N, C-alpha and C positions, 0 to 999 in steps of 0.2 A: 452547519456541520454536525450539530449535536446528534442528529439521527445516525450519521455515519459512525460516530464514536460509540454509541450504544450498540449498534449492530456489531461492531468489532468486539465489544465487551461480551456480548452474548455468544459470539463464535468461540471466544476463549473459554467461557464457562462450559460450553457444550463439548469442549475438547476437540473441536474440528481439526486443528492442526496436529495435536499430539497423537491423534488416533492413527496417523500414518507417518511414523518416524522416518521411514525411508524417503517418503515424499518430501517431508520437511527438510531433511538433510540435502536433498536435491535442490530445493529452492534456495536454501541458505548458501549452498555452494555457488549457485549461479549468481546470486547477489554479490558474493565476495569477488568472484571473477570479474563481473562488470564494474564493480567499484574500483578494483585495482587497475583495471584497464583504463578507466576514466581519469583517476586521480593519483595513480602511483601506488606502490606497495607498502608505504609507511603509514600505519594507522594514526600516528601522532600528527601527521599533516593532512590526512585524508579522512574527513569526518564521516563520509558515507561508508568508507571501509571500516573505520573504527566501530561504527554502529553495527555493521554486518557481522564483524568478528565477535562483538559482545553478544549479539543475538545467538550466534552459533555456539559460543561457550555456555550460554544459559541453557541451551538444549543438549549440553554434554556432547557436542560434536568433538571427536578426537583432534588433538592439536595438529597431528600430521595431515589430517584432511584439510584443516584451515590453511596450513602453510602451503599445501599443494595447490589449493584454489588460488591463493595469492600469486603464486609463481605462474599459474596459467594465465592470470589476468595481466601480469606485467610482461609476459612473453618469455620468461626464463625457462618455462617448461612448455613443450608442445604436446604434452600428454592429453588425450581426449579430444572431443569435438570442439569446434569453434562456435561459441554462442553468439547470438545477436539479439538485440532488444527490438521488439516490434509491437506496434499498436494495431488492434483491430477495432472497427467501429460497428455498432449494431444496435438492435432494439430488443429489450426484454418484452414480456407480455405487456399489453396495454400501452405500448408506445413509449416506455421509459428508455431514455437514451443511455447507451453504455459505451465506455471506452475501456477496452480490455488489453491490459499490458502483459505481454508474454516475453519469455526468454527461451529461445529455441535454437537447435542446430538443424532443424528440418521444418521449414515454413509450410511445406505442403501438408505434412502430417498435422501440424498445429492448426492451420486454418480449417482443415476438414473436421477436426475434433470440436473446435469452437462452433462451426456451423451446425454440426449435428446436435450439440447441446441446445443451442438457441432454437433450432427448428422444433426439436422435441418439446421444448417448453412453451412453444407458441410465439417465439420471437423470430428475429431474422438477422442475418449478417448484412451490414450496409457497405456501400462504396466508401472509399477514402474521401473524407471531407463531409460525409453525410450528417455526422453528429458532432464532429470536433469543434464546430463553431459554438456549441453550447457549453464548452468548457474552457478554462484557462489554466495554463501550467503555473504552478506556484510552489514556493518553498513551504514546507509543512513540518511542524514539530508538535508532539504531544508530550506534555509533562505531567506526571501524576502529582496531585496535591489538592489541598482544600482552598477555601476562599482567602485565607491568610497568605498562602503561597501565591495566589493570583495577584494580590496587592503588591507583593515584592517583585513578582515577575513582570507585571505590566510595564513598568517604566523601563526595565532592562530591554524588553522586547521592542517597544516603540522606538526607543533611542537607536536601536540596532537596525531599524528599517521595517518592522512589522506593520502590516496594514490592518490586521484584525487579530484580537486576542479574546478568546471565549472561554468561559468556565462552564463545565457541565458534568455533574455526577462524578466528581473525583478526578476529572481530566481537564487540563488547560491546553487548549489548542491555539497555536500561533501560526498565522499565515502571512506570507510576505512575497514580494517579487522574487522571481527565480534568481536574479543576480544578488539578492541579499542572503542567500543560503549560508555561505561561509561566514559572513559577518554575524548573522544571527547565531550560528552554531558556536562560534568563538565567544560571543558575548554570554551565551547561556553557560558555557563551560567555565568561563572566568568568574561568573557570579555563583557558581556552585550548583547549578541546576543540571539534572541528568535526564534527558528525554528518553521516554520508553519507545518512541517511534519518531523517525525523521526521514525526510527525503523530498524529492520533487514529485508532486501529485497533480492530478487533473481535478480541478475544483469546478463544480457546475456554476455557471453564471446566474442561473435561476433554477428553481426546483418545481416539481409537480407533485400533487397530492392525489392519492387514490383511497378507496375504501379499504377496510382492514383485510378482507379476503383477497382483494386484488394485490394489495401490498405484499401479503404472504406469498402469493404466486410469484411475484417478482423476486423476492428475497430467496425463494427456493431455487429459482433459475440462476441467480447470482452464486448461490452456494454450489450448484452443480458445475458452474464454470470454474470456480475456485478450486474444485476437486481435481481439475485437469493438471497434470504434471507441469505443463509448460506455462500455465497462467500464474503470474506473480501477483497482480492486483486487478480488481474490477472496480471502475469508478462509474457512478450513476447519478442521475439528477432527480431521484425520488426522495421526497420528504417523508421520513418514516414516523408515523404517529406513535404515541405512547401506548395506545391500545394494541397496535400491531406488534410492537416490541414485547409487550407483556404476554401476548398470546404465543409468540415465537419462543419466548423463554420457557414456557410451560411444556413445550413439545419434547 
């Protein structure tokens, strides 16, 4: 997973999300709506919602926007369109498998936009089930910290059900079964750890490697997908080399 972490770090450094604050607010709103719909409107008992609200606050989203999104999720307000979460499967250039997580009120528009980006990049949209078998859904947490934090965090995470704990470049990643998400989130909070990212993710069961130029082509295609308003996350099975990441960071 280290390649995924560094890819996320480079995106943050390049300001990919901050460049389009309106788009960012849209994504954060949809995440709050879905989290509230799934686990209720109280951030104290709904970890996914608490994390979504914290992200929104860190980006200076107005309080009234956050409260309105929570009410839409719980059904207290019927204001706005009804969002649904949907996954599309496909291939980036060079056969890299993609799971594309979207939140949309218009499936036809979303699938057309995703197909257009993939086709233009040299990839393709796949049928349902065409690549999903190459991924597993898992609980995921990313905690900032050094190796000393890793030592303290490891035992807490394993006792709470984690299957894998990795340290890489200032980020500790914790992966566990889907059903362990709440147990892990509670254990981390009680131990005083604050994740910077958490949720249910699609983790590749195996990864493929490409040359530097081919890797960059795939990452640019992923970046184009992530620029679409309806796309929340793009998961892939590409192992990203240090050389490719260094090259990308210089662009």
